[in-house]
C-alpha positions in Angstrom: 103.3 92.5 -100.8 104.4 94.4 -103.8 105.6 97.7 -101.3 107.3 94.7 -99.2 109.0 93.6 -101.9 110.0 96.9 -103.9 111.4 97.9 -100.2 113.6 94.3 -100.0 114.6 94.5 -103.9 112.5 91.5 -104.3 109.3 89.7 -105.9 105.9 89.2 -104.9 106.8 85.6 -105.0 109.6 85.5 -102.8 107.5 87.8 -100.6 104.6 85.1 -100.1 107.1 81.7 -100.1 109.0 84.0 -96.9 105.6 84.6 -95.4 104.1 81.0 -96.0 107.3 79.2 -94.4 108.5 78.4 -90.8 112.1 79.3 -90.3 114.4 76.5 -90.8 112.5 74.4 -93.3 114.3 73.6 -96.4 112.5 76.1 -99.2 114.3 78.1 -102.1 114.0 81.3 -99.7 117.5 81.4 -97.1 116.3 82.2 -94.0 118.8 85.4 -93.8 116.2 86.5 -96.9 113.1 85.7 -95.2 114.3 87.3 -91.9 114.8 90.8 -94.1 111.1 90.4 -95.7 109.9 89.6 -92.0 112.1 92.9 -90.8 110.1 94.5 -93.5 106.7 93.5 -92.6 107.4 94.7 -89.0 108.9 97.9 -90.2 105.7 99.0 -92.9 103.4 97.4 -90.6 102.5 95.0 -93.4 99.6 92.1 -91.6 99.5 89.3 -94.3 95.6 88.2 -95.6 94.8 84.9 -94.6 91.8 85.0 -96.4 93.4 83.1 -99.6 95.7 80.9 -97.0 92.4 79.4 -95.3 91.0 78.6 -99.2 94.4 76.5 -100.0 95.4 75.3 -96.8 91.7 74.8 -95.4 93.2 75.7 -92.2 91.7 79.7 -91.0 93.9 79.2 -87.5 91.4 79.7 -85.0 88.7 78.1 -83.1 85.2 79.9 -82.4 83.6 80.0 -78.8 80.9 81.3 -77.3 80.2 82.0 -73.4 77.3 83.4 -71.6 78.5 86.2 -70.0 81.7 88.4 -70.0 81.9 89.5 -66.3 81.0 86.1 -64.8 84.7 84.9 -63.9 84.0 81.4 -64.3 83.2 81.9 -67.9 86.2 84.1 -68.3 88.3 81.7 -66.7 86.8 78.7 -68.9 88.0 80.8 -71.9 91.6 81.0 -70.2 92.2 77.5 -69.7 90.7 77.0 -73.5 92.6 79.7 -74.8 95.9 77.9 -72.6 94.9 74.2 -74.7 94.8 75.8 -77.8 97.6 78.4 -78.8 100.4 76.2 -78.7 99.5 74.9 -82.1 99.4 78.2 -83.1 95.3 78.7 -82.8 93.6 81.7 -81.6 90.0 82.0 -79.9 87.7 83.7 -81.8 85.2 84.6 -78.6 81.4 85.5 -78.8 79.2 87.1 -76.1 75.7 85.0 -76.0 73.8 86.9 -72.8 72.5 83.3 -71.9 70.1 83.8 -75.4 69.7 81.3 -77.5 68.7 83.6 -80.6 72.1 86.0 -80.1 73.6 81.7 -80.1 72.8 81.3 -83.4 73.7 84.7 -84.7 76.9 84.7 -84.0 77.3 81.0 -84.7 76.0 82.3 -88.4 78.4 84.9 -88.4 81.6 82.6 -87.0 80.7 79.8 -89.1 80.8 81.5 -92.7 84.7 82.8 -91.1 85.4 78.4 -90.8 86.8 77.9 -87.6 88.5 74.7 -87.2 86.3 74.2 -84.3 83.3 75.8 -81.7 82.9 75.4 -78.3 79.7 76.2 -76.9 78.8 76.8 -72.9 75.2 74.7 -72.6 73.7 72.2 -74.1 70.4 74.2 -75.1 70.5 75.2 -78.8 68.0 76.7 -81.3 67.4 73.8 -84.2 68.6 75.9 -86.7 72.4 76.3 -84.7 72.2 72.4 -83.9 71.6 71.8 -88.3 74.6 74.6 -89.1 76.7 72.6 -86.3 76.3 69.3 -87.0 76.3 70.4 -91.1 79.7 72.5 -90.0 81.9 69.6 -90.7 84.0 71.1 -87.9 84.8 69.4 -84.1 82.1 70.5 -81.4 82.2 70.7 -77.7 79.8 71.5 -75.8 81.1 72.7 -71.8 79.3 73.2 -68.9 76.4 70.6 -68.7 75.8 66.7 -69.2 73.0 67.8 -72.7 70.8 64.5 -72.8 71.6 65.0 -77.1 74.9 66.3 -77.3 75.6 67.2 -80.7 79.3 65.6 -80.8 81.8 65.4 -77.4 81.1 67.2 -74.0 83.1 68.7 -71.0 80.9 69.3 -68.1 79.4 68.4 -64.8 75.5 67.8 -63.3 74.4 70.8 -61.7 71.5 69.7 -61.5 74.1 66.6 -59.1 75.9 69.2 -57.8 72.9 71.4 -56.4 71.3 68.3 -54.9 74.6 67.3 -53.2 74.6 71.0 -51.7 71.1 70.7 -50.7 72.5 67.3 -48.5 75.3 69.6 -47.6 73.1 71.5 -45.4 71.1 69.2 -44.2 74.0 67.2 -42.7 74.6 70.7 -41.4 71.3 70.7 -39.7 69.1 72.9 -41.4 65.4 72.1 -42.2 63.5 75.3 -44.0 66.2 75.0 -46.9 65.4 77.9 -49.5 66.4 78.8 -53.4 67.5 81.8 -54.9 67.0 81.5 -58.8 65.8 83.7 -62.1 62.7 84.7 -63.2 63.0 82.7 -66.7 64.7 79.5 -67.8 67.3 81.2 -70.4 70.2 80.1 -68.1 69.8 76.5 -68.2 72.4 75.4 -66.5 70.6 77.2 -63.5 67.1 75.9 -64.5 69.4 72.8 -63.8 70.6 73.6 -60.5 67.1 74.9 -59.0 65.2 70.9 -60.9 68.2 69.6 -58.5 67.2 72.1 -55.2 64.1 70.9 -55.5 64.6 67.4 -56.0 67.6 66.7 -53.5 64.2 68.4 -51.1 61.7 66.2 -51.8 64.4 63.0 -51.3 65.0 64.7 -47.7 61.2 65.1 -47.1 62.2 68.4 -46.5 59.4 71.6 -47.0 59.2 72.4 -50.2 58.4 75.3 -52.7 60.6 77.9 -50.9 61.9 79.5 -54.1 62.5 82.8 -54.7 62.7 84.0 -58.4 63.9 87.3 -58.9 66.1 88.9 -62.2 66.6 87.8 -65.5 69.8 85.8 -65.9 72.6 86.6 -64.8 71.5 87.7 -61.3 73.4 90.4 -59.6 74.6 90.9 -56.3 71.7 93.4 -56.2 69.4 91.0 -57.8 70.6 88.5 -54.6 70.0 91.8 -52.4 66.4 92.1 -52.9 65.4 88.2 -53.2 66.9 87.1 -49.6 64.6 90.4 -48.0 61.9 88.8 -50.1 63.0 85.1 -49.3 62.4 86.5 -45.1 59.6 88.5 -45.6 57.6 85.3 -47.5 59.2 82.4 -45.4 60.5 83.8 -42.0 61.4 80.5 -40.7 63.9 79.4 -43.5 67.0 79.0 -42.0 69.0 78.4 -44.8 69.3 79.5 -48.9 70.7 78.0 -51.6 71.9 80.6 -54.4 71.8 80.1 -58.5 75.4 82.0 -58.3 77.7 83.0 -55.9 77.3 86.7 -57.4 73.3 86.2 -55.7 75.2 84.8 -52.8 76.7 87.4 -52.1 74.5 89.9 -52.6 72.0 88.5 -49.9 75.5 88.3 -47.6 75.4 92.0 -47.9 71.5 92.6 -47.4 71.4 90.6 -44.1 74.5 92.6 -43.4 72.5 95.6 -43.9 69.6 94.6 -41.8 71.4 93.3 -39.1 71.1 89.5 -39.8 73.6 87.4 -38.5 75.4 84.6 -40.9 74.6 82.2 -40.7 73.0 82.6 -36.9 70.1 84.0 -38.5 69.9 82.6 -42.2 72.7 80.1 -43.6 73.6 81.1 -47.2 75.4 79.0 -49.9 76.6 80.1 -53.8 77.6 78.4 -56.5 80.7 78.9 -59.1 83.4 79.4 -56.2 83.7 82.6 -57.8 86.7 85.3 -55.9 84.4 87.4 -53.9 83.1 84.4 -52.7 86.5 83.2 -51.5 87.3 87.4 -50.4 83.2 88.2 -48.6 83.3 88.2 -44.9 82.3 85.6 -43.6 83.6 83.6 -46.7 80.8 82.0 -48.4 80.0 78.1 -48.6 79.9 77.4 -52.4 79.8 74.5 -55.0 83.5 74.5 -56.6 84.3 73.5 -60.4 88.0 74.2 -61.5 86.8 76.4 -64.6 90.7 76.9 -65.8 90.3 73.6 -65.8 87.5 72.6 -67.4 88.1 75.0 -70.5 91.7 73.1 -70.8 89.8 70.2 -71.2 87.3 71.5 -73.7 90.3 72.8 -75.8 92.6 69.6 -75.4 89.4 67.5 -76.2 88.9 69.3 -79.3 92.8 69.3 -80.4 92.6 65.2 -80.3 89.5 65.6 -82.0 91.2 67.1 -84.9 94.5 64.9 -84.2 92.3 62.0 -84.9 90.1 63.0 -88.2 90.9 60.6 -91.2 89.9 61.2 -94.5 86.9 63.7 -93.1 86.1 60.9 -90.7 86.3 62.3 -86.6 86.8 60.2 -83.5 83.2 59.0 -82.0 81.4 61.4 -78.8 83.6 61.7 -76.1 82.1 62.7 -72.8 84.7 64.1 -70.2 83.1 64.8 -66.7 84.6 67.3 -64.5 84.6 66.7 -60.7 82.6 69.5 -58.5 83.1 69.6 -55.2 81.3 71.4 -51.7 83.6 73.8 -50.8 82.5 74.7 -46.5 82.8 78.1 -45.5 81.6 79.9 -42.8 78.8 81.1 -44.6 76.9 78.2 -42.9 
């Protein structure tokens, strides 16, 4: 700041005032002088240190967003929607990657909360006790997404993964399939995947269909290759299976490719359904029947809810918890 001041020929205080006000505001520093200072900052590569500003204004200028996977288009599109909602307010998104591990989430939250975000958006409703305690004590709005947790921390934007999976089973049943299996992960690290398996099992029981046809293969997130191995194991174990619901479109695509390699016609030999409506499900041949969710819309809804809560806070009291339901739909395609 001293270097910028020397270059323009003003005091450091004048530089500070110019950098801490918006264009057109009625302050002592003229707009022409402010523009000279900003130009000098740009030429010299000077970036203002926000630490002191955060302490004085109680505004850090960013929100923390945690997602479980970077290569899953559902979550990257959710982050895109959040960013679109908050960037008009001058807020930036600090993104954290948990790898579906609650202990990673706890570690990231501890680091992010130390930097005083203005809000936190999480994926899912499963957290360590320490993470819940930190979030409840942080004094900032918290939004959980992609789920409808039984005990939300505060606000929720999502849908029932169990209900969505059950709807897909009933859709396949309506198409005439009776021996419907499920491909998922080997652990409950992906709680949304576990909910989908639970919804599948409940629908199978309600429809009176043969149950127990579940292949657990690989740690979440299940890859395309693992989906291929899983469908081969499925048909070895239950040769009469006529349809399978995969925990995600990635594993469904892998299953589809393995069927093509082995000469198993889809859907003639086995119907395949996925979850998420990834781009690969829309571009494959045959295209994959799936549970579609507007991921960008979900992210926008989460960002807009966070902004409403921030705007509605008065004297330290925030608006009551709110739940925003995001619709899902069964998208029928050629794989079933």
